[in-house]
C-alpha positions as CSV (number, residue, x, y, z in Angstrom):
1,M,-8.1,-56.4,-11.7
2,E,-8.1,-53.4,-9.3
3,Q,-11.1,-53.8,-6.9
4,H,-13.0,-50.4,-5.4
5,L,-15.4,-50.1,-2.5
6,P,-18.9,-48.8,-3.5
7,G,-18.5,-45.1,-4.3
8,Q,-14.9,-45.1,-4.1
9,Q,-13.0,-43.4,-6.9
10,P,-10.4,-45.8,-8.6
11,T,-6.5,-44.4,-8.3
12,K,-5.5,-42.5,-11.3
13,R,-2.4,-43.9,-12.9
14,V,-0.3,-41.6,-14.5
15,A,3.3,-42.3,-16.4
16,I,5.8,-39.5,-16.3
17,L,8.3,-39.8,-19.2
18,V,12.3,-39.4,-18.6
19,E,15.4,-39.5,-20.2
20,S,18.8,-38.1,-19.3
21,A,18.9,-33.9,-19.0
22,F,15.2,-33.8,-18.2
23,E,14.4,-30.4,-16.7
24,D,14.4,-30.9,-13.2
25,S,11.6,-28.7,-12.0
26,E,9.5,-29.9,-15.1
27,F,9.6,-33.5,-13.4
28,L,9.6,-32.5,-9.9
29,I,6.6,-30.4,-9.8
30,P,4.0,-32.5,-11.7
31,Y,5.5,-35.5,-9.8
32,N,5.0,-34.2,-6.6
33,A,1.5,-32.5,-7.3
34,L,0.5,-36.4,-8.6
35,Q,1.7,-37.9,-5.6
36,Q,0.1,-35.3,-3.1
37,A,-3.1,-36.0,-4.7
38,G,-2.8,-39.8,-4.5
39,A,-2.2,-40.5,-8.0
40,D,-0.3,-44.0,-8.9
41,V,2.7,-42.2,-10.8
42,K,5.2,-44.6,-12.7
43,I,8.2,-43.3,-14.1
44,L,9.0,-44.7,-17.5
45,G,12.5,-44.0,-19.5
46,S,13.8,-45.9,-22.9
47,R,15.1,-48.6,-20.6
48,G,13.6,-49.5,-17.3
49,H,15.2,-49.6,-13.8
50,V,18.1,-47.0,-15.2
51,S,18.6,-44.0,-13.4
52,Y,18.1,-40.8,-15.1
53,A,19.8,-37.5,-14.3
54,G,18.0,-33.6,-14.3
55,K,19.7,-31.2,-16.3
56,Q,20.0,-28.9,-13.5
57,G,21.7,-31.6,-11.2
58,R,19.0,-31.4,-8.9
59,I,17.4,-34.7,-9.1
60,S,18.2,-38.1,-10.4
61,I,15.5,-40.7,-10.7
62,N,15.2,-44.4,-11.2
63,A,12.7,-45.5,-13.9
64,D,10.3,-48.0,-12.7
65,A,9.9,-49.6,-16.4
66,S,10.7,-49.1,-20.0
67,T,8.2,-47.6,-22.6
68,A,8.5,-50.7,-23.9
69,E,7.0,-52.8,-21.1
70,V,3.5,-50.8,-20.5
71,L,0.4,-50.2,-23.0
72,A,-1.2,-46.9,-22.8
73,R,-4.7,-48.1,-21.9
74,S,-3.0,-48.8,-18.4
75,F,-2.9,-45.1,-17.8
76,D,-5.1,-42.3,-17.3
77,A,-2.4,-39.8,-18.4
78,I,1.0,-39.2,-19.6
79,C,3.4,-36.4,-18.7
80,I,6.2,-35.3,-20.8
81,P,8.7,-32.9,-18.8
82,G,11.0,-30.8,-21.0
83,G,14.7,-30.2,-21.3
84,M,17.2,-32.0,-23.5
85,A,15.2,-35.2,-22.6
86,P,12.6,-34.9,-25.1
87,D,15.3,-35.0,-28.2
88,T,16.2,-38.4,-26.8
89,M,12.6,-39.6,-26.3
90,R,11.7,-38.8,-29.9
91,T,14.3,-41.3,-31.0
92,N,12.9,-44.2,-29.4
93,M,9.8,-45.2,-31.5
94,R,8.1,-47.2,-28.7
95,T,8.2,-43.9,-26.4
96,V,6.3,-42.1,-29.2
97,H,4.1,-45.0,-30.0
98,L,2.8,-45.1,-26.3
99,V,2.2,-41.3,-26.6
100,R,0.4,-41.6,-29.9
101,D,-1.7,-44.6,-28.3
102,A,-2.6,-42.5,-25.3
103,L,-3.9,-39.4,-27.4
104,H,-5.7,-41.8,-29.5
105,Q,-7.3,-43.7,-26.8
106,G,-8.6,-40.3,-25.3
107,K,-6.1,-40.3,-22.4
108,L,-4.7,-37.1,-21.0
109,V,-1.2,-36.1,-22.4
110,A,0.4,-33.1,-21.0
111,A,3.6,-31.7,-22.3
112,I,5.7,-28.9,-21.3
113,C,8.9,-26.9,-22.7
114,H,10.6,-29.0,-25.0
115,G,8.0,-32.0,-24.5
116,P,5.9,-31.4,-27.6
117,Q,8.9,-32.5,-29.7
118,V,7.8,-36.0,-28.9
119,L,4.2,-34.9,-30.2
120,I,5.6,-33.5,-33.0
121,E,7.8,-37.0,-34.0
122,G,4.6,-38.7,-33.8
123,D,2.9,-36.3,-35.9
124,L,0.5,-35.6,-33.1
125,L,0.0,-31.9,-33.6
126,R,-1.7,-31.4,-36.8
127,G,-4.6,-29.5,-36.4
128,K,-4.1,-28.8,-32.9
129,N,-3.6,-25.5,-30.8
130,A,-0.3,-25.9,-28.6
131,T,2.3,-24.0,-27.0
132,G,6.0,-25.1,-26.0
133,F,9.2,-23.7,-25.5
134,R,9.8,-20.5,-27.9
135,A,12.8,-22.3,-29.2
136,I,10.5,-25.1,-31.1
137,R,7.8,-22.5,-31.9
138,K,8.4,-23.0,-35.6
139,D,8.8,-26.9,-35.1
140,I,5.4,-26.8,-33.9
141,Q,4.0,-24.7,-36.5
142,N,5.8,-27.0,-39.1
143,A,3.9,-29.8,-37.4
144,G,0.9,-28.3,-38.1
145,A,-0.3,-26.7,-35.1
146,T,-1.3,-23.3,-34.3
147,Y,1.3,-21.9,-31.8
148,I,-0.2,-19.9,-28.9
149,D,2.0,-18.0,-26.8
150,V,0.1,-18.2,-23.2
151,P,1.1,-20.6,-20.2
152,L,-1.4,-23.3,-20.9
153,V,-3.3,-24.5,-23.7
154,E,-6.0,-27.1,-23.9
155,D,-7.2,-28.8,-26.8
156,G,-9.2,-31.8,-26.0
157,N,-7.0,-34.5,-24.3
158,L,-3.9,-32.3,-24.9
159,L,-2.1,-30.1,-22.5
160,T,0.9,-28.1,-23.5
161,A,2.9,-25.3,-21.5
162,R,6.1,-23.4,-22.2
163,R,8.3,-23.3,-19.6
164,P,9.3,-23.8,-15.7
165,G,7.3,-20.4,-15.4
166,D,4.3,-21.9,-16.0
167,L,4.3,-25.2,-14.0
168,P,2.1,-24.2,-11.2
169,I,-0.7,-23.5,-13.6
170,F,0.5,-26.9,-15.7
171,A,0.4,-29.0,-12.7
172,T,-2.9,-27.6,-11.4
173,A,-4.5,-28.0,-14.7
174,L,-3.1,-31.7,-14.8
175,L,-4.8,-32.5,-11.5
176,Q,-8.4,-30.6,-12.3
177,R,-8.4,-32.5,-15.6
178,L,-7.8,-35.7,-13.7
179,G,-10.5,-35.1,-11.0
180,L,-7.7,-34.9,-8.3
181,E,-7.4,-33.0,-5.1
182,I,-4.9,-32.5,-2.5
183,E,-6.6,-32.9,1.2
184,G,-6.4,-29.3,2.8
185,K,-5.2,-27.6,-0.2
186,K,-7.2,-25.2,-2.7
187,L,-6.4,-25.6,-6.4
188,Y,-6.8,-22.3,-7.9
189,D,-8.7,-21.2,-11.0
190,I,-6.0,-21.7,-13.9
191,N,-7.2,-18.7,-15.8
192,N,-6.5,-16.4,-12.8
193,V,-3.0,-14.9,-13.2
194,E,-3.2,-12.8,-10.0
195,V,-3.2,-15.8,-7.5
196,P,0.2,-16.4,-5.8
197,W,1.3,-19.0,-8.1
198,W,4.9,-19.1,-6.9
199,Q,3.6,-20.3,-3.5
200,V,1.8,-23.3,-5.3
201,A,5.1,-24.0,-7.1
202,E,7.4,-23.8,-4.0
203,Y,4.9,-26.4,-2.2
204,W,5.5,-28.9,-5.2
205,G,9.3,-28.3,-5.1
206,G,9.8,-25.1,-7.4
207,N,11.6,-21.8,-6.4
208,S,11.5,-20.6,-3.0
209,K,10.7,-17.1,-2.3
210,G,14.3,-16.1,-1.4
211,Q,15.7,-17.6,-4.8
212,I,13.0,-15.6,-6.7
213,T,14.1,-12.5,-4.9
214,E,17.7,-13.4,-5.1
215,A,17.0,-13.4,-9.0
216,I,15.2,-9.9,-9.0
217,E,17.9,-8.5,-7.1
218,H,20.6,-9.8,-9.6
219,A,18.6,-8.4,-12.4
220,F,18.0,-5.0,-10.6
221,Q,21.8,-4.6,-10.1
222,D,22.5,-5.4,-13.9
223,E,20.0,-2.7,-14.9
224,Q,21.0,-0.1,-12.4
225,Y,24.7,-0.8,-13.6
226,A,23.7,0.0,-17.1
227,A,21.5,2.8,-16.3
228,D,24.6,4.6,-14.6
229,M,27.1,3.7,-17.8
230,C,24.4,4.7,-20.1
231,L,24.1,8.0,-18.7
232,Q,27.7,8.7,-18.6
233,H,28.5,7.6,-22.1
234,A,25.3,10.0,-23.0
235,Q,27.4,12.7,-21.5
236,K,30.6,12.2,-22.8
237,V,29.9,11.2,-26.6
238,G,30.0,14.0,-29.2
239,D,27.9,12.0,-31.6
240,K,24.4,13.1,-31.5
241,G,22.5,9.9,-32.9
242,L,24.8,7.7,-30.0
243,Q,24.0,10.3,-27.3
244,T,20.0,9.7,-28.0
245,I,20.6,5.8,-28.1
246,Y,22.8,5.9,-24.8
247,Q,19.9,8.2,-23.2
248,D,17.3,5.4,-24.3
249,L,19.2,2.9,-22.8
250,G,19.6,4.6,-19.9
251,D,15.7,5.2,-19.5
252,E,14.9,1.6,-20.5
253,A,17.1,0.1,-17.8
254,R,15.6,2.5,-15.2
255,Q,12.0,1.5,-16.4
256,H,13.3,-2.1,-16.0
257,M,14.2,-1.2,-12.5
258,Q,10.6,0.0,-11.4
259,L,9.1,-3.1,-12.5
260,L,11.8,-5.1,-10.4
261,T,11.4,-3.3,-7.6
262,R,7.4,-3.4,-7.5
263,R,7.6,-7.3,-8.1
264,L,10.1,-7.2,-5.0
265,H,7.8,-5.4,-2.9
266,D,5.2,-7.2,-3.8
267,L,7.2,-10.2,-2.6
268,G,7.7,-8.5,0.9
269,G,11.4,-7.5,0.1
270,N,13.4,-4.7,-0.2
271,L,16.4,-3.6,-2.7
272,Q,19.7,-2.6,-1.2
273,P,21.7,0.1,-2.7
274,V,24.7,-0.8,-4.4
275,N,28.0,1.0,-5.7
276,Q,27.4,3.3,-8.7
277,D,30.1,0.9,-10.6
278,G,28.3,1.2,-13.9
279,A,29.3,5.3,-14.1
280,R,32.9,4.6,-12.9
281,E,33.4,2.1,-15.7
282,A,32.1,4.4,-18.4
283,R,34.7,7.4,-17.3
284,Q,37.4,4.7,-17.3
285,D,36.3,3.7,-20.9
286,W,36.5,7.1,-22.0
287,H,39.9,7.7,-20.3
288,N,41.3,4.8,-21.6
289,I,39.7,4.1,-25.0
290,H,39.2,7.7,-26.6
291,D,37.4,5.7,-29.4
292,S,33.5,6.3,-29.5
293,Q,33.1,3.2,-31.6
294,A,35.1,1.2,-29.1
295,V,32.8,2.2,-26.3
296,L,29.8,1.6,-28.6
297,L,30.9,-1.9,-29.0
298,H,31.9,-2.0,-25.3
299,V,28.3,-1.2,-24.6
300,L,26.8,-3.7,-26.7
301,N,28.6,-6.4,-25.4
302,H,27.3,-5.4,-21.9
303,L,23.7,-5.4,-23.2
304,Q,24.3,-8.9,-24.8
305,A,25.2,-10.2,-21.4
306,R,22.3,-8.6,-19.9
307,I,20.2,-10.4,-22.5
308,I,21.4,-13.9,-21.6
309,S,21.4,-13.1,-17.9
310,V,17.5,-12.3,-18.3
311,Y,16.7,-15.5,-20.5
312,Q,18.8,-17.7,-18.1
313,M,16.4,-16.6,-15.2
314,S,13.3,-16.5,-17.4
315,S,14.0,-20.2,-18.5
316,T,14.4,-21.4,-15.0
317,L,12.3,-19.8,-12.5
318,T,8.8,-21.1,-11.7
319,D,7.2,-17.8,-10.6
320,P,5.1,-16.7,-13.6
321,I,4.8,-13.2,-12.7
322,T,8.5,-12.8,-12.2
323,V,9.1,-14.6,-15.5
324,A,6.4,-12.3,-17.2
325,I,8.6,-9.2,-16.2
326,L,11.8,-11.0,-17.4
327,D,10.2,-11.8,-20.6
328,H,9.0,-8.2,-21.2
329,M,12.8,-6.9,-20.1
330,E,14.4,-9.5,-22.8
331,I,12.0,-8.2,-25.6
332,S,13.0,-4.5,-25.0
333,L,16.8,-5.4,-24.8
334,A,16.7,-7.2,-27.8
335,K,14.9,-4.3,-29.6
336,S,17.9,-2.1,-27.9
337,E,20.6,-4.5,-29.1
338,Q,19.2,-4.0,-32.9
339,N,19.3,-0.5,-32.6
340,L,23.2,-0.8,-31.2
341,V,23.8,-3.1,-33.9
342,N,22.7,-0.9,-36.6
343,A,24.7,2.0,-35.2
344,L,27.4,-0.3,-35.1
345,Q,27.2,-1.6,-38.7
346,Q,26.5,2.0,-39.9
347,R,29.8,3.3,-38.6
348,L,31.7,0.2,-40.0
349,L,30.3,0.7,-43.5
350,G,31.2,4.5,-43.3
351,A,34.6,3.6,-42.2
352,T,35.1,0.7,-45.3
353,I,33.7,3.5,-47.6
354,E,36.0,6.0,-46.7
355,S,38.9,3.7,-46.6
356,T,38.1,2.4,-50.0
357,K,37.9,6.4,-51.1
358,K,41.4,7.0,-49.9
359,Q,42.8,4.0,-51.6
360,A,41.3,5.0,-54.9
361,R,42.8,8.6,-54.6
362,Q,46.1,6.8,-54.0
């Protein structure tokens, strides 16, 4: 039995669950935070003493033991990173039973991103408030939980978060709930979104300022390209409906540029001007295609590429404020995509009806 000196707090024991293709940052940031706070961290996989590689290829970790070799009562908390790993974890009943036993024993269970899939498998979300990666929102709701789209949801001894952008808040909450501190480091109020959470994440192994600013610059250039391209299309197209759509797309892109510029300024960076390639490509479209419908399809393809790019950045960055901006952009772009799709389908339908009428006349 572990012995403690009078007045000395017992060491907190925490299990972090892993399988192949876990989200690197979702393992690394809680792991580093717990280690720096003096916790005894054990890595558990479906098989003990096996190496598991992260989804992003940043890290590979050896499991200290398998989930079949341990008891929930041996730990104060269990942490479940996301990525593709939870989909494998949920197929191992020993892993599911370990998490179930921990929750039933009042141990702290913290799951992020796809981590709640393990909770779903164990029927552990019924009647709970929870969050998780938006791709499993419906799964969480179908499991009987109330899904809340916020960085961190606490319901009794259950903590859940959505994605890497929530990690500094998630890891801080984990430490605070365990009563842990890091010497010389202040733990911020998890309800205060204005604190520099990106610095907290960077300290524990998340994105550096340089990586965050690089992502912002990339997104800015995409939006500037789109703004220039759509302005040219609005000037060239004869269809008033499409002209309005292109003008709105250009305005939307410029609004995004303003948000990104302010965020980069807050981080101490400055945007460098880039060539107006979007305008040049738009002029080439009209020179080479001479078909407003083909141009519309080209604009739609470019818009969809922007959505994918923004989604990928928002799903990997560990800066909550930048991720919130990217979220806003993606929602806005998705609405614009639907407008473009509607316009395209109306024209396709019109062309089909006209073709049918022509055939009937013949």
